[in-house]
C-alpha positions in Angstrom: -44.9 41.0 -79.3 -41.7 40.0 -77.6 -41.7 37.0 -75.3 -40.5 39.2 -72.4 -43.6 41.4 -72.6 -46.0 38.5 -72.4 -47.3 37.0 -69.2 -45.6 33.7 -68.3 -46.9 30.3 -67.4 -47.5 29.6 -63.7 -46.0 26.1 -64.0 -43.3 26.7 -66.7 -41.9 30.2 -66.0 -39.8 30.3 -69.1 -42.8 29.7 -71.4 -45.2 32.5 -72.5 -48.8 32.1 -71.4 -51.8 32.2 -73.8 -54.6 31.0 -71.6 -55.9 31.6 -68.1 -57.7 29.2 -65.7 -60.1 31.0 -63.3 -60.5 27.8 -61.2 -56.8 27.7 -60.1 -56.0 31.3 -60.9 -53.1 30.4 -63.2 -51.7 31.5 -66.5 -51.2 28.6 -68.9 -48.7 27.9 -71.7 -49.6 25.8 -74.7 -48.4 22.7 -72.9 -50.7 23.3 -69.9 -53.8 24.1 -71.8 -56.0 21.5 -73.4 -58.1 21.8 -76.5 -60.7 19.0 -76.2 -62.9 17.8 -79.0 -66.5 17.0 -78.1 -67.9 15.1 -81.1 -71.5 15.1 -79.7 -71.7 18.9 -79.6 -72.4 21.2 -82.5 -69.4 23.3 -81.7 -66.8 20.8 -80.9 -63.9 22.5 -79.1 -63.5 23.1 -75.4 -60.6 24.8 -73.6 -59.6 23.4 -70.3 -56.8 23.6 -67.8 -54.3 20.7 -67.9 -53.7 21.0 -64.1 -57.1 21.2 -62.5 -59.4 20.3 -65.4 -61.4 23.6 -65.1 -62.6 25.6 -68.0 -59.9 27.9 -69.4 -60.1 31.2 -71.2 -58.0 32.9 -73.9 -55.6 35.3 -72.2 -55.7 38.7 -73.8 -53.1 41.5 -73.5 -53.2 45.2 -74.5 -51.6 46.1 -77.8 -49.3 48.5 -76.0 -47.5 45.5 -74.6 -45.9 45.0 -78.0 -42.7 47.0 -79.0 -44.0 50.3 -80.4 -40.5 51.2 -81.4 -40.3 48.1 -83.7 -43.6 49.0 -85.2 -42.4 52.5 -86.0 -39.3 51.1 -87.6 -41.4 48.9 -89.8 -43.3 52.0 -91.0 -40.3 52.9 -93.1 -41.0 49.8 -95.3 -44.7 50.5 -95.6 -44.5 52.6 -98.8 -41.9 50.2 -100.3 -44.3 47.2 -100.3 -46.0 46.5 -103.6 -49.3 48.1 -102.6 -47.4 51.1 -101.2 -45.4 51.6 -104.4 -48.6 51.5 -106.5 -50.2 54.0 -104.1 -47.2 56.3 -104.4 -47.4 56.2 -108.2 -51.2 56.6 -108.3 -51.5 59.5 -105.9 -48.3 61.0 -107.4 -49.9 60.9 -110.9 -53.2 62.6 -109.7 -51.3 65.3 -107.7 -48.9 66.0 -110.6 -51.6 66.2 -113.3 -54.0 68.3 -111.1 -51.2 70.7 -110.1 -50.1 71.1 -113.7 -53.6 71.9 -114.8 -54.1 74.3 -111.9 -50.9 76.2 -112.8 -52.0 76.5 -116.4 -55.6 77.7 -115.9 -56.8 81.0 -114.4 -57.5 80.8 -110.7 -61.3 80.5 -110.7 -61.6 77.6 -113.3 -58.5 76.1 -111.6 -60.1 75.8 -108.2 -61.6 72.4 -109.1 -58.1 71.1 -109.9 -56.7 72.7 -106.7 -59.3 70.7 -104.8 -58.2 67.5 -106.7 -54.6 68.3 -106.0 -54.9 69.0 -102.2 -57.7 66.5 -101.7 -55.7 63.6 -103.3 -52.7 64.4 -101.1 -54.6 64.8 -97.8 -57.2 62.2 -98.5 -54.4 59.6 -99.1 -52.7 60.5 -95.8 -56.0 60.4 -93.8 -56.8 57.0 -95.4 -53.5 55.6 -94.4 -53.9 56.8 -90.8 -57.5 55.4 -90.5 -56.9 52.0 -92.2 -53.7 51.4 -90.2 -55.6 52.2 -87.0 -58.0 49.4 -88.0 -55.1 47.0 -88.3 -54.5 47.0 -92.1 -51.0 45.8 -93.0 -51.0 47.1 -96.6 -52.3 50.0 -98.5 -55.9 49.3 -99.7 -57.5 51.5 -102.3 -60.2 53.8 -100.7 -63.7 53.7 -102.1 -64.7 56.8 -104.0 -68.1 58.1 -103.1 -68.4 61.7 -104.3 -66.1 64.7 -105.0 -67.0 66.5 -101.8 -66.5 63.6 -99.4 -63.3 62.3 -101.0 -61.6 65.4 -102.4 -63.0 68.7 -101.2 -63.5 67.8 -97.5 -60.0 66.3 -97.1 -58.5 69.3 -98.8 -60.4 71.7 -96.4 -59.5 69.6 -93.3 -55.8 69.4 -94.3 -55.5 73.1 -94.9 -57.4 74.0 -91.7 -55.4 71.5 -89.5 -52.1 73.0 -90.6 -53.3 76.6 -90.7 -51.4 77.4 -87.5 -48.2 76.1 -89.1 -48.1 77.5 -92.7 -49.7 80.9 -92.0 -47.0 82.0 -89.5 -44.3 80.5 -91.9 -45.7 82.5 -94.8 -45.7 85.8 -92.8 -42.2 85.1 -91.4 -40.6 84.5 -94.8 -42.5 87.4 -96.4 -41.0 89.8 -93.9 -37.3 88.7 -93.6 -36.8 85.0 -94.5 -33.7 84.8 -92.3 -33.1 81.1 -91.5 -30.2 81.7 -89.1 -32.1 83.3 -86.2 -33.7 81.8 -83.2 -37.2 82.5 -84.5 -36.7 80.3 -87.5 -35.5 77.3 -85.4 -38.3 77.9 -82.9 -40.8 77.6 -85.8 -39.1 74.4 -87.0 -39.4 72.9 -83.5 -43.1 73.8 -83.2 -43.7 72.3 -86.7 -42.1 69.0 -85.6 -44.2 68.9 -82.5 -47.5 70.1 -83.9 -47.6 68.9 -87.5 -48.0 65.2 -86.9 -50.6 65.9 -84.2 -52.6 68.1 -86.6 -52.6 65.4 -89.2 -53.7 62.8 -86.6 -56.5 65.1 -85.3 -57.8 65.9 -88.8 -57.7 62.2 -89.9 -59.9 61.0 -87.0 -63.0 62.9 -88.1 -62.9 65.8 -85.6 -65.2 68.7 -86.3 -63.7 71.5 -88.5 -64.1 74.0 -85.8 -62.0 72.0 -83.4 -59.2 71.8 -86.0 -58.6 75.5 -85.3 -58.4 75.0 -81.6 -54.8 74.3 -80.7 -55.7 73.6 -77.0 -57.8 70.5 -78.1 -55.1 69.4 -80.5 -52.3 69.7 -77.9 -54.5 67.9 -75.3 -54.6 64.8 -77.5 -50.8 64.9 -77.8 -50.4 65.1 -74.0 -52.8 62.2 -73.4 -50.8 60.1 -75.9 -47.7 61.0 -74.0 -44.4 59.2 -74.6 -45.6 57.2 -77.7 -46.4 60.4 -79.5 -42.9 61.8 -78.6 -41.4 58.7 -80.2 -43.2 59.6 -83.4 -42.0 63.2 -83.1 -38.4 61.9 -82.6 -38.6 60.0 -85.9 -39.5 63.3 -87.6 -35.9 64.5 -87.5 -34.4 61.7 -89.7 -37.6 61.7 -91.8 -37.0 65.4 -92.5 -33.4 64.7 -93.6 -34.7 61.9 -95.9 -37.3 64.3 -97.2 -34.7 66.9 -98.1 -32.7 64.3 -100.0 -35.8 63.2 -101.9 -36.6 66.8 -102.8 -33.1 67.1 -104.3 -33.8 63.9 -106.3 -37.1 65.5 -107.4 -35.3 68.6 -108.6 -32.9 66.4 -110.5 -35.8 64.6 -112.2 -37.2 67.9 -113.4 -34.3 68.2 -115.9 -35.3 65.0 -117.7 -36.5 65.5 -121.3 -39.9 63.9 -120.5 -41.6 66.5 -118.2 -44.8 64.5 -117.5 -43.0 61.3 -116.5 -40.4 63.4 -114.5 -43.2 65.2 -112.7 -45.1 62.0 -111.9 -41.9 60.3 -110.5 -41.0 63.4 -108.6 -44.3 63.6 -106.9 -44.3 59.9 -106.1 -40.8 60.2 -104.5 -41.8 63.3 -102.5 -44.8 61.4 -101.1 -42.6 58.8 -99.4 -42.0 60.7 -96.2 -45.7 61.8 -95.7 -46.8 58.2 -96.3 -44.3 57.0 -93.5 -45.6 59.7 -91.1 -49.2 58.8 -91.8 -48.4 55.1 -91.2 -46.7 55.9 -87.9 -49.7 58.0 -86.7 -52.0 55.1 -87.7 -49.9 52.7 -85.6 -50.1 55.2 -82.7 -53.9 55.0 -82.9 -53.9 51.2 -83.4 -51.8 50.7 -80.2 -52.7 53.6 -77.9 -55.9 55.0 -79.4 -57.9 54.2 -76.3 -56.0 56.9 -74.5 -57.8 59.5 -76.6 -61.2 57.8 -77.0 -60.5 56.4 -80.5 -62.5 53.2 -80.3 -63.6 51.3 -77.2 -61.2 49.9 -74.6 -62.0 46.3 -75.4 -60.8 46.6 -79.0 -57.2 47.1 -77.8 -56.9 43.7 -76.2 -55.9 40.7 -78.3 -54.9 37.1 -77.8 -51.5 36.8 -76.1 -50.5 34.0 -78.5 -52.5 34.5 -81.7 -52.6 31.5 -84.0 -51.1 29.1 -81.3 -53.1 26.1 -80.3 -53.0 24.3 -76.9 -50.9 21.2 -76.9 -51.7 19.8 -73.5 -52.9 16.3 -73.0 -55.6 15.2 -70.6 -54.3 13.3 -67.6 -55.0 9.6 -67.6 -57.5 8.5 -65.0 -56.2 6.5 -62.0 -56.6 2.7 -62.3 -57.7 0.7 -59.2 -55.9 -2.5 -58.2 -58.9 -4.6 -59.3 -59.1 -2.9 -62.7 -55.3 -3.5 -63.0 -55.7 -7.3 -62.4 -58.6 -7.5 -64.8 -56.5 -5.8 -67.5 -53.5 -8.1 -66.8 -55.4 -11.3 -67.4 -54.5 -13.0 -70.7 -57.2 -12.8 -73.3 -59.1 -16.0 -74.1 -57.8 -17.6 -77.2 -60.1 -16.8 -80.1 -62.0 -19.8 -81.5 -63.2 -18.2 -84.7 -61.6 -16.9 -87.8 -61.1 -13.2 -87.6 -62.7 -11.4 -90.6 -61.5 -8.3 -92.2 -63.2 -5.3 -90.5 -65.6 -3.4 -92.7 -64.4 0.0 -93.7 -65.8 2.7 -91.5 -68.3 4.9 -93.2 -66.9 8.2 -94.4 -67.4 11.0 -92.0 -69.9 13.6 -93.2 -68.2 16.9 -94.1 -67.9 19.4 -91.2 -70.5 22.2 -91.4 -69.1 25.5 -92.5 -70.4 27.2 -89.4 -68.4 24.8 -87.2 -65.2 25.5 -89.3 -65.9 29.2 -88.9 -66.2 29.1 -85.2 -62.9 27.2 -84.9 -61.2 29.7 -87.2 -62.3 32.6 -85.1 -61.4 30.9 -81.8 -57.8 30.2 -83.1 -57.6 33.8 -84.6 -57.3 32.4 -88.2 -59.3 35.4 -89.4 -58.3 35.2 -93.1 -59.8 31.6 -93.1 -62.8 32.9 -91.2 -63.4 35.5 -93.8 -63.2 33.0 -96.6 -65.7 30.7 -94.8 -68.1 33.5 -94.0 -68.3 34.4 -97.7 -69.4 30.9 -98.5 -72.3 30.9 -96.1 -75.8 31.5 -97.6 -77.5 34.9 -97.4 -79.8 33.4 -94.7 -77.1 32.7 -92.2 -77.2 29.7 -89.8 -77.1 30.6 -86.0 -73.6 31.8 -85.1 -72.1 33.3 -81.9 -72.0 37.1 -81.9 -68.2 36.9 -81.5 -68.0 35.3 -84.9 -69.9 38.0 -86.7 -68.0 40.7 -84.8 -64.6 39.1 -85.6 -65.5 38.7 -89.3 -66.9 42.3 -89.5 -63.7 43.8 -88.1 -61.5 41.7 -90.3 -63.6 42.6 -93.4 -63.3 46.3 -92.6 -59.6 46.0 -92.2 -59.1 44.5 -95.7 -61.6 46.9 -97.3 -64.5 44.6 -97.9 -67.1 47.0 -96.5 -70.3 45.2 -97.8 -69.3 42.0 -96.0 -68.3 44.0 -92.8 -71.7 45.7 -92.8 -73.5 42.4 -93.3 -71.6 40.7 -90.5 -72.0 43.5 -88.0 -75.7 43.9 -88.7 -76.2 40.3 -87.7 -75.2 41.0 -84.1 -77.4 44.1 -83.9 -80.4 42.4 -85.4 -80.2 38.9 -83.9 -78.2 39.2 -80.7 -79.2 42.7 -79.4 -78.9 41.5 -75.7 -75.4 40.1 -76.2 -72.6 42.0 -74.5 -70.9 42.4 -77.9 -73.9 44.1 -79.5 -73.1 47.7 -78.5 -69.5 47.4 -79.7 -70.8 46.0 -83.0 -73.2 48.9 -83.4 -70.4 51.4 -82.8 -68.0 49.8 -85.3 -70.9 49.7 -87.8 -71.5 53.4 -87.2 -67.9 54.2 -87.8 -67.9 52.2 -91.0 -70.9 54.2 -92.2 -69.4 57.6 -91.2 -65.7 57.1 -91.8 -65.7 54.7 -94.8 -69.0 54.9 -96.6 -69.7 58.6 -96.2 -73.2 57.9 -94.8 -73.2 60.3 -91.9 -77.0 60.1 -91.4 -76.9 56.3 -90.8 -73.8 56.7 -88.5 -75.6 59.3 -86.4 -78.7 57.2 -86.2 -76.7 54.2 -84.9 -74.8 56.4 -82.4 -78.1 57.6 -81.0 -79.4 54.0 -80.9 -76.4 52.9 -78.8 -76.7 55.8 -76.4 -80.4 55.1 -75.8 -80.3 51.2 -75.8 -77.0 50.6 -73.9 -76.6 53.5 -71.4 -73.6 53.4 -69.1 -71.5 51.2 -71.4 -68.2 52.2 -73.0 -69.9 52.0 -76.3 -72.5 54.5 -75.2 -69.9 56.9 -74.0 -68.0 56.7 -77.2 -71.2 57.1 -79.3 -72.1 60.2 -77.2 -68.7 61.7 -78.0 -69.5 61.4 -81.7 -72.9 63.0 -81.6 -73.2 66.8 -82.1 -73.9 68.7 -78.8 -77.6 69.3 -78.2 
């Protein structure tokens, strides 16, 4: 996030603020906020204001305050990272092999390989959109549950979502195929505007019937507004890059090793779809609350993640009498000073204390490692720690740990304000990652019944089938 987009300190206008003091109603920079250590308490850190001494809070800002344009520019590098290159090769190999077998076999036996071909392609794109929307920085391998959930269903959803694009295109080229008329360029414009939205709509788990309803799809685009148009604007240079890569693919087909050439060609041709999926995932990660993807509170993050307060507590005022006492010369010692005994070694800090500190300072990788070391029978921890670990574990693809952490909030802190949010995230994990629709629906119904009127209940209700 750029410094200009951040709130600034009340007392140092040139410094970005990361904390807020309700007592004096002031934003605080690291130099004005104090992190105090209370050794007598189980959880030893206390945030306070360096001006008035009141309790301070972490200042959170909406993700949309960051430069969305810079994020989209970074999406071009996503497939070129190590994990992205491996994904391009892996998905390219599956697509190339399944397509080759499909073209070789008669239609009916080849339907299975058609599902593998289309399911691998669409499933990879949907996975990139959803994992990016959760905050993942790299491509993580999706968990395979069954053929229908991971191959057939994505293939059906992808074909249905783009039905209103490819069917008119097939009819148009079957009749005349003239690429110089106004009709052709109108179809190109509609494709640029509608295709990313169709992919986004299909990736977010919408019902198959709604995929065929262009009014619902366009409504999502209108609510996303300018950020979606920024994604559409990138489609023009991406289309040009795609045409160049297709020409490279054609050149590879002349190599004397057809299988390797086909694999490399498919991997290269997947670059543009991967970038588009990454951009759409960033759109949901930053502006998903506009279309009800997640709860509003999920889109606010610490203004200065990883930065610790550096303020010092003000020295107490010294009275005149105390000053005179302090100024008196010390009495001359009349004994031989002995070497002080070494202080006993401090006992190791409990893991749960380290975990709380890691969560408070947004060191979530460290928090994840500490949580894994805790015993199965967890010690008492704040609900915020379980929630932060659960979200981070889901982001990196450690779903068993995410489920374990999120269940702790629902089971042991059901009255906490974070409990409904934890239940919703857990339900989304079951439904969107683990393929357990029954458990997801059960949790959504629980949230609607247990926490009526909350943002979580409204979101859960939108995910339940109409009665």
